[in-house]
C-alpha positions in Angstrom: 205.8 85.6 84.4 208.8 85.6 81.9 209.2 81.9 82.4 205.5 81.3 81.9 205.6 83.5 78.7 208.5 81.5 77.4 206.6 78.3 78.0 203.7 79.6 76.1 205.8 80.4 73.1 207.2 76.8 72.8 204.2 74.7 71.9 205.5 71.5 70.4 203.4 68.9 68.4 203.2 66.4 71.2 200.7 65.2 73.9 200.6 67.5 76.9 199.6 65.8 80.1 197.7 67.8 82.9 200.7 69.6 84.4 202.0 70.7 81.0 198.6 71.7 79.8 198.1 73.8 82.8 201.5 75.3 82.5 200.9 76.2 78.9 197.5 77.8 79.5 198.9 79.9 82.4 201.8 80.9 80.1 199.4 82.1 77.4 197.4 84.1 79.9 200.6 85.7 81.4 201.8 86.6 77.9 198.3 88.0 76.8 196.5 89.2 79.9 194.2 91.6 78.2 193.2 89.2 75.5 192.7 86.1 77.7 191.0 84.9 80.8 192.0 81.6 82.4 189.6 79.8 84.9 188.5 76.4 86.1 184.8 75.6 85.7 185.1 72.7 88.2 187.2 69.6 89.0 187.2 65.9 87.8 186.5 63.1 90.1 190.3 62.9 90.9 190.4 66.6 91.6 192.0 67.8 88.3 190.9 71.3 87.2 188.6 71.6 84.2 190.5 74.6 82.6 188.8 77.0 80.2 190.7 79.7 78.4 188.6 82.6 77.1 189.8 84.7 74.3 188.4 88.1 73.1 188.5 91.9 73.4 186.5 91.5 76.6 187.7 88.1 78.0 186.5 88.4 81.6 182.9 89.1 81.1 180.0 89.0 78.6 179.5 92.1 76.6 176.0 93.0 75.2 176.0 92.1 71.5 179.0 90.0 71.5 178.1 86.3 71.1 179.7 83.5 73.1 181.3 80.5 71.4 182.9 77.4 72.8 185.0 74.4 71.9 185.2 71.4 74.2 187.6 68.5 73.6 188.7 65.2 75.1 185.2 64.4 76.5 186.3 60.8 76.1 189.6 60.6 77.5 191.2 58.3 74.9 190.1 60.5 72.1 193.0 62.8 72.0 193.5 64.7 68.8 191.0 67.5 69.8 192.8 68.2 72.9 196.0 69.1 71.1 194.6 71.0 68.1 192.7 73.3 70.5 196.0 74.2 72.3 197.4 75.0 68.7 194.2 77.0 68.0 194.9 79.0 71.1 198.4 79.5 70.0 197.3 80.6 66.5 194.7 83.1 67.9 196.8 84.9 70.3 199.8 85.2 67.9 197.7 86.4 65.0 195.8 89.0 67.0 196.8 92.4 65.8 198.7 91.0 62.8 195.9 89.2 60.9 192.9 91.4 60.1 190.5 88.5 60.0 191.5 87.1 63.4 191.7 90.4 64.9 188.1 91.2 63.9 187.0 87.8 65.0 188.4 88.2 68.5 187.1 91.8 68.7 183.5 90.6 67.9 183.4 87.1 69.6 184.1 85.8 73.0 185.7 82.3 72.4 185.9 79.8 75.2 188.2 76.8 74.8 188.2 73.7 77.0 191.0 71.4 75.8 189.9 68.5 78.1 186.6 67.7 79.8 187.9 64.3 81.0 191.5 64.8 82.2 191.3 61.7 84.4 190.4 59.5 81.4 193.4 61.0 79.5 195.8 60.3 82.3 194.3 56.8 82.6 195.2 55.9 79.0 198.7 54.6 79.6 199.0 52.8 76.3 197.9 54.9 73.4 195.5 52.9 71.0 193.6 53.6 67.8 190.6 51.8 69.3 188.8 51.7 72.6 190.5 51.9 76.0 189.2 52.3 79.5 190.4 55.9 79.4 187.2 56.6 77.4 185.3 56.9 80.7 185.8 59.2 83.7 187.2 57.9 87.0 183.8 56.5 88.0 183.6 54.5 84.8 180.9 56.7 83.3 180.7 57.8 79.7 180.4 61.6 79.9 178.6 61.7 76.5 175.8 59.6 77.8 175.5 61.5 81.1 173.4 64.5 80.4 169.6 65.0 80.8 167.8 63.7 77.7 164.9 65.4 76.0 163.4 62.1 74.9 164.0 59.5 77.7 164.7 59.4 81.4 168.4 59.2 81.7 169.1 57.1 84.8 172.8 57.8 84.8 174.2 59.5 87.8 175.4 63.0 86.8 179.2 63.1 87.1 181.3 66.1 88.5 182.5 66.8 85.0 179.1 66.8 83.6 177.7 68.9 86.3 180.5 71.5 85.8 179.7 71.8 82.1 176.0 72.1 82.8 176.6 74.9 85.3 179.0 76.5 82.9 176.5 76.4 80.1 173.8 78.0 82.4 176.2 80.8 83.5 177.0 82.0 79.9 175.0 83.0 76.8 176.5 80.4 74.5 175.2 80.6 71.0 177.4 78.1 69.1 179.6 75.3 70.1 181.4 72.1 69.0 182.6 69.1 70.9 185.7 67.3 69.5 185.9 63.5 69.4 187.8 60.8 67.6 187.2 57.3 66.0 185.6 58.6 62.8 185.8 61.5 60.3 182.5 63.3 60.2 180.5 66.3 61.5 177.5 65.0 63.3 174.5 67.1 64.3 171.5 67.0 66.6 169.3 65.2 67.4 171.3 62.3 68.7 168.1 60.8 70.1 164.6 61.0 68.9 161.0 59.5 68.7 158.1 59.7 66.1 157.7 63.4 66.9 161.1 64.2 65.4 160.9 61.5 62.7 162.7 58.5 64.2 160.4 56.2 62.3 162.2 57.4 59.1 165.6 56.9 60.7 166.3 60.7 61.1 165.7 62.8 64.1 165.0 66.3 62.8 165.3 69.5 65.0 163.3 72.7 64.3 166.6 74.2 63.1 167.7 71.2 60.9 168.6 73.5 57.9 170.9 75.5 60.2 172.5 72.3 61.7 173.2 71.0 58.1 174.9 74.3 57.3 177.0 74.2 60.4 178.1 70.7 59.8 178.9 71.4 56.1 180.8 74.5 57.1 183.2 72.5 59.0 183.4 69.5 56.6 183.8 71.5 53.5 186.7 73.6 55.1 188.5 70.4 56.4 191.2 68.9 54.3 189.4 65.6 53.7 186.2 65.4 55.8 184.1 66.7 52.9 184.9 63.6 50.8 182.7 61.5 53.2 185.0 58.5 53.1 184.4 56.1 56.1 187.3 54.9 58.3 186.4 51.2 57.6 186.0 51.8 53.8 182.3 50.5 54.4 180.5 53.3 56.0 180.4 56.6 54.2 179.0 60.0 55.0 177.8 62.1 52.0 179.6 65.5 52.2 181.3 64.4 55.4 178.1 65.1 57.6 175.4 63.1 59.3 172.4 63.4 61.5 173.4 62.0 64.9 170.4 59.7 65.1 170.8 58.5 61.6 174.4 57.4 62.5 173.5 55.7 65.8 171.0 56.5 68.6 172.5 58.1 71.6 170.9 58.9 74.9 172.2 61.7 77.2 174.5 63.3 74.6 175.9 66.7 75.2 175.0 68.3 71.9 171.4 67.6 72.4 171.5 69.1 75.9 173.2 72.2 74.5 170.4 72.8 72.1 167.5 72.0 74.2 168.5 73.3 77.6 171.4 75.7 76.8 170.0 77.5 73.8 173.3 76.7 72.1 173.7 75.0 68.8 176.3 72.3 69.0 177.7 69.8 66.6 180.0 66.8 67.2 183.3 66.7 65.3 184.9 63.3 64.7 188.4 64.3 63.7 190.4 61.1 63.4 189.9 57.5 62.5 192.4 56.6 65.2 191.4 57.7 68.7 194.9 58.3 70.1 197.4 58.4 67.1 201.1 58.8 67.3 202.3 62.2 68.3 204.2 62.6 65.0 200.8 62.8 63.2 199.5 65.8 65.3 201.0 68.4 63.0 199.1 67.1 60.1 195.9 67.0 62.1 196.4 70.7 63.0 196.9 71.6 59.3 193.9 69.6 58.2 191.6 71.4 60.8 193.0 74.8 61.1 190.8 76.5 58.5 187.6 74.6 59.5 188.1 75.5 63.2 188.2 79.3 62.3 185.4 79.2 59.6 183.1 77.4 62.1 183.7 80.1 64.9 182.5 82.7 62.3 179.1 81.0 62.1 178.2 82.3 65.6 177.4 85.6 63.7 174.6 84.0 61.6 171.1 85.2 61.9 169.6 87.8 64.2 170.2 89.3 67.6 169.0 92.0 69.8 167.6 93.1 73.1 164.0 93.2 74.5 163.3 96.2 76.8 160.5 97.7 78.7 159.0 101.2 78.4 162.0 102.7 80.3 164.6 101.0 78.2 165.3 98.4 80.9 166.2 94.9 79.7 163.6 92.2 80.1 165.0 88.8 81.0 163.1 85.5 80.2 161.1 87.0 77.3 160.5 84.3 74.7 162.2 85.2 71.3 161.9 82.7 68.5 161.4 82.6 64.7 157.9 81.9 63.6 157.5 78.3 62.4 160.4 76.9 64.5 159.4 76.8 68.1 161.7 75.0 70.5 160.2 72.4 73.0 162.0 74.5 75.7 161.4 78.0 74.4 164.4 80.2 73.8 164.5 83.1 76.2 166.4 86.3 76.8 169.3 86.6 79.2 169.7 88.9 82.2 170.5 91.7 79.8 167.5 91.1 77.8 169.5 89.7 75.0 168.6 87.0 72.4 170.7 85.3 69.6 168.9 83.2 67.0 171.0 81.3 64.4 169.2 81.5 61.1 170.3 81.1 57.6 169.9 84.1 55.2 166.3 84.7 54.3 163.0 86.3 55.4 161.6 85.4 58.9 159.1 86.6 61.3 160.5 87.0 64.8 158.0 86.6 67.6 158.9 88.2 71.0 156.7 87.4 73.9 156.7 88.8 77.4 154.4 86.5 79.5 151.1 88.2 80.2 151.4 90.7 77.4 150.6 90.7 73.7 153.3 89.3 71.4 155.3 91.4 69.1 156.0 90.3 65.6 158.6 91.7 63.3 159.6 90.6 59.8 163.3 90.7 59.1 165.4 90.1 56.0 168.6 88.3 57.2 171.7 88.6 55.2 174.8 86.5 55.4 176.7 88.7 57.9 179.3 86.2 59.0 182.0 87.9 57.0 181.2 91.2 58.8 181.3 89.4 62.3 177.8 90.6 63.4 174.4 89.1 63.1 171.6 91.4 62.0 170.4 93.5 64.9 166.6 93.7 65.7 165.4 95.0 69.1 162.0 94.9 70.7 160.5 97.4 73.0 157.3 96.7 75.0 155.9 100.1 75.9 153.2 98.6 78.2 155.7 96.6 80.3 157.2 98.1 83.4 160.4 96.9 85.0 158.4 95.2 87.8 158.3 91.9 85.9 161.9 91.9 85.1 162.8 89.6 87.9 160.4 86.9 86.8 162.2 83.7 86.6 161.6 81.0 84.0 163.0 77.4 83.8 162.7 74.4 81.7 162.3 71.2 83.6 164.9 68.4 83.2 162.3 65.9 82.1 162.0 64.0 78.7 160.3 67.0 77.1 159.7 65.3 73.7 158.2 62.3 75.5 155.8 64.6 77.3 154.9 66.3 74.0 154.1 62.8 72.5 151.9 62.0 75.4 150.2 65.4 75.4 149.4 65.3 71.6 148.0 61.7 72.0 145.9 62.8 74.9 144.5 65.8 73.1 143.2 63.8 70.1 140.2 62.1 71.9 139.3 65.5 73.5 139.2 67.1 70.1 137.0 64.3 68.8 134.6 64.6 71.7 134.3 68.4 71.1 133.6 67.9 67.5 131.0 65.2 68.3 129.3 67.5 70.9 129.1 70.3 68.4 127.5 68.1 65.8 124.9 66.7 68.3 124.1 70.3 69.5 123.5 71.3 65.9 121.2 68.3 65.4 119.2 69.1 68.5 118.7 72.7 67.6 
């Protein structure tokens, strides 16, 4: 244990290969066992562990009222900056806990999951570091993991890879509220949707989600706290990103992306952070990348405390899983539901909202809330719902959202409804004439 602890204390600015990365994570956990939890969510094609280090006051399990946050890096194996700065973020968090009041409160009120590499095989396959594309981008089966998830707009024919399946199962097993995945090759914060159709505004070159205002805020939070991202300067001196952010679809259309999957099926707001023009820069630049991103990484985590949270319970105070809870006017194509503890978390900007809680088969409950900016207090506004007419007999009701192109179905459904509506109107007119 002492050897592992000493290994954790010596984190150099260099690239850590699989064995070194595992040794470091084990050392951190050994040195901070009450603050961290280390586990593997699965294995890569070549059998490497997909390590996740969890940090917080309750690292081993979800605690009611404490939101879950995650960072994922190195999804493309040759995009390496994120992999290393997440190790330094871990180091900063554990060494600041109990010393820095802000970090202490952050960890006491947030459960933070950090996955330094989602594609360890791709990283190890990148034998010659390069600023541009290498075959290490893909996993061992030659698949792009950021094109490998179910898509809300099209049938994704790509065979789901072990790394993708592990992340999908991980998302399903936790109540993630906010996330970011770290990439390289540009300098910009990109937000959902990555794909789109006329329903979401693709004809105008922008694919808008129901929470577009929140996503813009999240992207700006990161870019404005980054050393230079906010300037919006493109890597090739041609393409620019105003304020350092972009809608994913506006940048380029992407099918099967992880951030759209998180938002639609995981009820988790995720953005994509492009952190370096060079995909695999020399190791002597890593310290600067850490300095450039340090504040932004922390400020972004704080945004998990935006909006409103609470529990939905029955007449006996028992939690009701799978109740639908959403803000009026922003319905999700796959409705956001409570977890097994009856909890919901909705990221919303400060303002007045009507929150609609629905237990299938019962009358909906509406509550108007005034949401302040509570990110500095590390807690979202709390608003519970109690259904006095509901018994715990329905608590085991399971709801799921099918893995089909949901927005495609919505398009077809809306097109199919129009003739029916026209026919009904025509029949009503004819009946009036006959009368």
